[in-house]
C-alpha positions in Angstrom: -33.3 3.1 36.5 -33.1 2.3 32.5 -31.7 5.9 31.9 -28.9 5.6 34.6 -27.8 2.3 33.2 -28.3 3.7 29.0 -25.8 6.2 30.5 -23.7 4.0 31.8 -23.1 1.9 29.1 -22.8 5.2 26.8 -19.3 6.1 29.0 -18.3 2.6 27.9 -18.4 1.2 31.3 -18.0 -2.7 31.0 -21.2 -3.8 31.1 -19.9 -6.4 34.6 -19.3 -3.5 36.3 -23.0 -2.3 35.6 -24.5 -5.5 36.9 -22.5 -5.4 39.6 -24.0 -2.1 40.5 -27.0 -3.5 39.7 -26.8 -6.0 42.2 -25.0 -4.3 45.4 -26.2 -1.0 44.5 -23.1 1.0 46.3 -20.9 2.6 44.3 -17.2 1.6 43.3 -14.3 4.1 43.3 -12.1 1.1 41.2 -13.6 -0.1 37.7 -11.7 -2.2 35.4 -11.8 -1.9 31.9 -11.0 -4.0 29.5 -9.2 -3.4 25.8 -11.9 -3.9 22.9 -8.6 -5.7 21.1 -5.1 -7.3 21.7 -2.4 -5.8 20.3 0.1 -3.1 20.9 -0.1 0.3 23.5 1.0 2.9 21.2 -0.2 5.7 22.9 -0.6 5.8 27.1 -2.3 8.8 27.7 -3.0 8.7 31.2 -1.4 8.5 34.5 -2.9 7.8 38.1 -4.4 10.7 39.4 -5.5 12.2 36.4 -9.1 13.3 36.0 -11.0 11.8 32.6 -13.8 13.4 30.8 -16.1 11.6 28.6 -14.0 11.5 25.1 -10.9 11.6 26.5 -8.8 8.9 24.9 -6.8 6.3 27.3 -4.6 5.1 25.4 -4.4 3.6 21.5 -3.4 -0.3 21.4 -2.7 -1.0 17.7 -3.7 -4.7 16.6 -0.9 -5.7 14.4 -1.9 -9.2 13.7 -2.5 -7.7 10.0 -1.4 -4.8 8.4 -1.7 -2.3 5.3 1.7 -0.9 3.6 0.8 2.8 1.2 2.7 2.1 -2.4 3.0 4.6 -4.5 2.6 3.7 -8.0 4.0 6.4 -10.6 1.6 8.4 -13.5 2.2 5.9 -15.9 1.3 2.8 -14.0 -1.3 3.8 -12.4 -3.7 2.4 -15.4 -3.0 -1.2 -14.9 -3.2 -1.5 -11.2 -6.0 -2.9 -9.9 -7.5 -4.0 -6.5 -6.9 -7.9 -5.7 -3.8 -7.6 -8.1 -1.6 -10.5 -6.3 1.5 -8.3 -4.3 5.5 -9.0 -3.7 7.0 -7.1 -0.8 10.7 -7.4 0.5 12.1 -5.8 3.6 15.3 -4.6 3.9 15.6 -4.8 7.6 14.7 -8.5 7.0 17.2 -9.4 3.4 16.1 -12.9 1.0 12.5 -13.4 2.2 9.4 -12.3 0.5 5.9 -11.7 1.7 2.8 -12.0 -0.5 -0.3 -9.9 -0.2 -2.9 -7.9 -2.5 -4.0 -4.4 -3.4 -6.9 -4.0 -1.1 -8.0 0.0 -2.6 -6.2 2.5 -4.7 -6.5 5.9 -3.4 -8.5 8.2 -6.4 -6.3 11.4 -6.1 -3.1 11.7 -7.9 -0.2 13.8 -6.0 0.4 17.0 -7.8 4.3 17.3 -6.4 5.4 13.3 -6.6 3.2 12.4 -9.4 2.5 9.3 -8.0 -0.8 7.3 -6.8 -1.1 5.5 -3.9 -2.6 2.0 -3.6 -2.9 0.0 -0.2 -1.9 -3.2 0.4 -2.5 -6.0 3.1 -0.5 -8.4 4.7 -1.0 -10.6 6.9 1.6 -10.7 10.7 1.1 -13.0 12.5 4.6 -13.8 13.0 5.3 -10.2 14.3 7.6 -9.6 10.9 6.2 -6.1 10.1 6.5 -2.7 12.2 5.3 0.5 11.8 6.5 3.0 9.9 8.9 0.6 8.1 10.1 1.1 4.1 9.6 -2.0 1.9 9.6 -2.4 -1.9 7.0 -4.1 -3.6 6.1 -5.1 -6.5 3.1 -5.7 -8.1 1.5 -8.0 -10.6 -0.2 -7.2 -13.5 0.8 -9.7 -16.2 -1.8 -10.2 -18.7 -2.0 -12.4 -21.9 -2.3 -9.8 -23.9 0.6 -10.2 -26.3 3.2 -6.6 -26.6 5.9 -5.4 -28.5 8.6 -4.9 -26.5 12.8 -3.0 -27.0 15.5 -3.0 -24.8 15.4 0.4 -22.6 18.3 1.3 -24.3 17.4 1.6 -27.6 14.4 3.9 -27.2 15.5 7.6 -27.8 13.8 10.3 -26.6 13.7 13.9 -28.4 11.9 17.0 -27.1 9.5 16.2 -29.2 9.5 12.1 -29.8 10.4 9.2 -29.3 12.9 7.3 -32.1 14.4 4.5 -32.3 17.3 3.0 -35.3 16.6 0.4 -37.9 19.1 -2.0 -38.9 18.9 -2.6 -42.8 21.3 -4.6 -42.8 24.6 -4.6 -45.4 26.1 -1.4 -42.7 22.5 0.5 -43.3 20.0 2.1 -41.1 17.0 4.5 -40.1 15.7 6.2 -38.4 11.9 5.7 -37.1 8.9 7.5 -34.7 7.2 5.2 -32.6 4.8 5.8 -29.7 5.3 4.3 -26.1 3.8 2.9 -24.4 4.8 1.0 -20.5 7.8 1.2 -19.1 9.4 -1.8 -17.2 12.7 -2.2 -15.4 15.2 -3.8 -19.0 12.2 -2.4 -21.8 9.7 -0.4 -23.2 6.5 -1.6 -24.8 6.1 0.0 -28.4 2.6 0.7 -29.7 3.2 2.3 -33.5 6.2 2.4 -35.3 8.0 -1.5 -35.6 6.5 -4.3 -36.1 7.5 -8.0 -34.9 10.8 -8.8 -36.2 12.3 -5.6 -37.0 15.8 -5.5 -35.8 16.6 -2.2 -33.8 20.2 -0.7 -32.8 20.4 -1.3 -29.6 23.2 0.7 -28.3 25.9 2.7 -30.3 
């Protein structure tokens, strides 16, 4: 009796069905199976009259109350990303709205083709705004208290072997100096060495 009950449990037979079988000692031709979670039917692999074997996936049910978003971070920015950092997400199909989430996992491998590192983000989706496979724009807040020296991105002259900027010395005099750069922003670039605070650089010519 116990062996039969354990086998039925291993086959994911509902506890109510097993209890009813023990009580009535009659085999039921129809048994109701309940989904272990609420959600949306993602795939339905079963039809009436199908023969089902152990291990057969009847359907996939996705719970979208919380979603994962996979973002790609450029190689030069990957060292700045840490778990638990706050994230802001915007969607093209819902313009003007922003959602807050956080970094929950950083993948250990770098994509050799795109030179990016994947990070996993988590967002609450109780309202059902997010659909699987949509594209999103992600901004990860990596702000730190460390002061850095930055210049406009157009002021940086990139050559094959080195990076340079043009200093404005005054009275129509200029000087080209070599610099080493750090992080890049949308409009600015961090200077690690070669300049000091207060130097005047030529941003365009």
